[in-house]
N, C-alpha and C positions, 0 to 999 in steps of 0.2 A: 560653837561659841555662844555664851550667854550675853546679856546686855552689858554687864560689867566688863567682860573681856573685850567686847566690841568697842566699848567706849575707850578703853585703854589702848586698843590697837589704833583707833583713829587719832587719839590725842597724842600718842607718843611714837607711833610707828614711823619708820623711815621708808619712804616710797611716795606713792601718789594714788589718786582716785580716778578710775577709768569712767568715762561718760559714755554709756551704751544706751542712751535714752532718746534717740531720734524718734519722733512721733509721726503722725499721719502726714503733715505737710512737708517734713524734711526727709521722709523715708525714701521716696523715689530718687532724690539726689544722692543719698547715701548709697543706695543700691547701684546707681550708675557708676559711682566712684569705685565700687567693689567689682564692677564688670558685669552687672546684671542689667540688661536693657529693659526698657518699659514693655517691650513686646514679649518678654519672657514671663510675665505674670498678667493676670486679668482679675480685676476687682481687689477689694481691700484684703480679703482673707488670704489670697495668694501673695499679695505684696507683703503682708506681715509674716507669712510663713517663710518667705525668702529672707527677710531681715532677721528673723529668729534663727534661721539656719546659719547666717553669718555670725550672729552673736554667740551661738552655741559653739561654733568653731573657734572663736576667740577664747571663750571661757575654758574650753577643754584643751587648748594648745598648751604644751608642756611649760613654756616660759611664763604663762599667765599666772600659774600657781607657785612660782618660785619665791614669793615673799615681797616682791617690790610693788605689787598692786595691793594697796591697803583696802580699797573698797571699789564698788562698781555701782553706778546709777543706772537703773533699769526703767524702761517704759512699762506701762501696766500690762500690756499683752505679753511682754517678755517675762514679767513676774508670774503671770498666769500659766506660762508654758513650762516645759520640762527640758532638762539637759541631762543626757545619759540616764533617763528614767527617773530622775529626781526633780522635784520643784526647783526652779532656777535659783531661788534664794538659798535652798539647802545645798545645791551644787556649789555655789560660791563659798558658803561658809565651810564646806568640807575642804576647800582649798585655802582657807584662812583669809577669805575676802569678805568684807562687811557689805551687806546689800542695802541700797537706798532705792527709793521709788520716786519718779517724777510725778508730781501731783497737780501742776497747773494745767489749765485747759486752753492754753494758747494766749496770744497777746491781743489786747484791744487796739483799735486804730490809734495812730499817733495824735496826741493832743498835748499842748504846753511843753513840747520838746521831749516827751516820753511816751512809752507804751506801757500802760499798766497791764496787769493780768486781767483776763476776762473773768467774770464772776465764777467762783469755784463751787458751783452748785452740786457737783458730785463728790465734794471733799469728804463729808462725813462717812459715806459708804466706802470710799476708797481707803480712808484711814483705818476703818474697822477691818477691811480685808487685808490691808498691809500688815497690821499687827498680827492677824491670824496666820499670815504667810511668813512671819519671822523677819520682816524688814526691820532694820535698825533706825533708818531715818528717811527723810524726804528731800526733794529739791524742787524749787519753783523759781521761774525766771521772769523778770521784767527787763525792759531795755530803756536806756537813757541815751538820747541823741543830741542834747544840747544842755548848756549850763543854765538851765532854768531853775532858780531856787524853789519855786512853788511846785514845779513838776517833779524835781528830785525828792522833795519832801513828801509828795504824794506817793511816789514809788516806795520809799523807805517805810512810810507809815503803813501802807497796804501789806508789805512783806512782813513786818513785825506783827501786825494784827493777825494775819493768817498763821504765823509762826506760833502764836499763843495757842491757837486751836490744835496745832500739831503737837505741841508740848503737852497739852491736856490729854491727848490720846496716847501719850507715852512714847512718842517718836522724836527723833532729833531732826530739827529742820535745817536744811541748807538754804540760806537766803541768798538769792542771786539777782542783784540789780546790775545787770551787764551795762557797761559804758561802751558805746560804739567806738571802736578804736580809730575810726576814720573821722570822728567829729573834730572840727577845727579848734573847738574850745575845751577839749577834753581835760587839759591840765587844770583849768579853773573849775570845771565841773566836778572833777574828782575831789578837789578840796571841799566843795559843798557836800558831796556825797559822804566823805569822811566825817564831817561835822554832824550830819544827820544820823548816820549810823551810830556814832559815839553817843549821841543824845538818847537814842532808843535803847542802846545797850545799858547805859547807866540807869535807865528806868526799869529794866527787867527785875522781877522779884529775886531775892536772894535764893541761891540754889538752882537757878535756871541758867542754861547755856544754849547758845545757838552756834551754828557754823556759818561761815560767809564764803560765797563763791563770787569772786570779783575779777574784772578785767585786770590784766597786768598793768600797773599804773604808769602813766607817762613820766612821773618823777619816781625814780627808783627809791624804794624804802618808804614810800608814803604811808603804807598801811602797817608799819611796825608797831604802832600803838594798839591797833586792833589785834595783831598777832599775840600781844602780851596781855590783852584785856581779860580779866577773870571770868567774864560772861561769854567768852568765845572758846569753843572747844578746838577749832582749827580754822585757818584761813586757807582756801584753795583758789587756784587761778584757772580761768577758762582761756582757751587758746584764741577765741574771738576772731577767727578767720586767718590768723597767722599760720604759716607752714610750721612743721615740727621744729625745724632748725631755728626759725625766727622766734617762735614761742619759747623755746628752751633758752635762747640767748637772752631774751628779756627777763624771763623768770629767774635765771641765775643771778640777776642783779638785785633780787628781793629776798634776802635770807629769811627763813621761817615760813614763807609762802610755798605751798606745794601745788603740783599740777592737778587739774581735773579736766583733762583734754578729751575731746572726741575726734575731730578731724586730725589733730596732731598725733593721735595714737593710731588711727586706722588708715591713714592716707595711702600707705604703700601696700595694702592688702588687696588681693584679687582672687576672685572665685576660682580661676583656672590654675592657680599656683599649686604645686605639689605640697603635701603636708610639710615637708622639710623646708621648702622655700617660704611657705606661709609662716611657719614658726620662726624662721630666720628674720623675716621682715618685721614680724611683731616683736621679736626679742630685741632687735636693734632699736626699735622705737621705745620699748620699755626701758632699756638701759640708758638711752639718751634722756628720756623724761625723768627717770629716777635720779640721774646725776644732776639735772638742773633743779630738782626738788630738794637736794641734800642741803 
């Protein structure tokens, strides 16, 4: 797939985007969920080898390439690895799946009700490498924990500033200002978030688009104007700690928003499953998530 074909697939395809981008801090938890205990690996290299083996098993499962997975978000080490003897990005594209790369370097400490991204000092080199490896786009995450107008504005401004650098490099940015689903003031805060995102979108130069990855809103349909905005290629939803069933139930109330789940996709997969059982569990999740994304 070339860039034009990948753009069309993301813009118009029926399905969802898989999030396979757990990084250093979240990898041990993801491995435990998969049935790999901490005692089974020693050091970062073995840990990342174990998570890469899990991701490779997902990517090569028959159901993963049946058309309902539009894209997949990778961690840098996954992008650098291989799947069945091919670079991971090429292996995905061979299955009709558009590859994205996580580019943030983690979250800063909470201040003013939010967690901004840590300084992205590795971004220029990572963008250059990502282009060389055939990535279509990027993803970067901030977190909002309360309805602080100044905090939310800072999150959105930082995201769009970095998105400009990503667009300059020829990649499609997924902007992810996650709103903590447990926040008591989420409904009010999401109204503020919507207004700030809209202001930044309206200021984008003509011909530029971004993608948005947002928590499923407390008020169903809140983000319909973003879905229709000419500067937005696609709006996707994170599962945000919901189970697969919960996330799908909430997502189905938001037409035009498609899933980009991690836990919601992978929660029933285990290392000791037979290939048939593994594919069945993954296929069931894919069918459920695709239906909620329709």
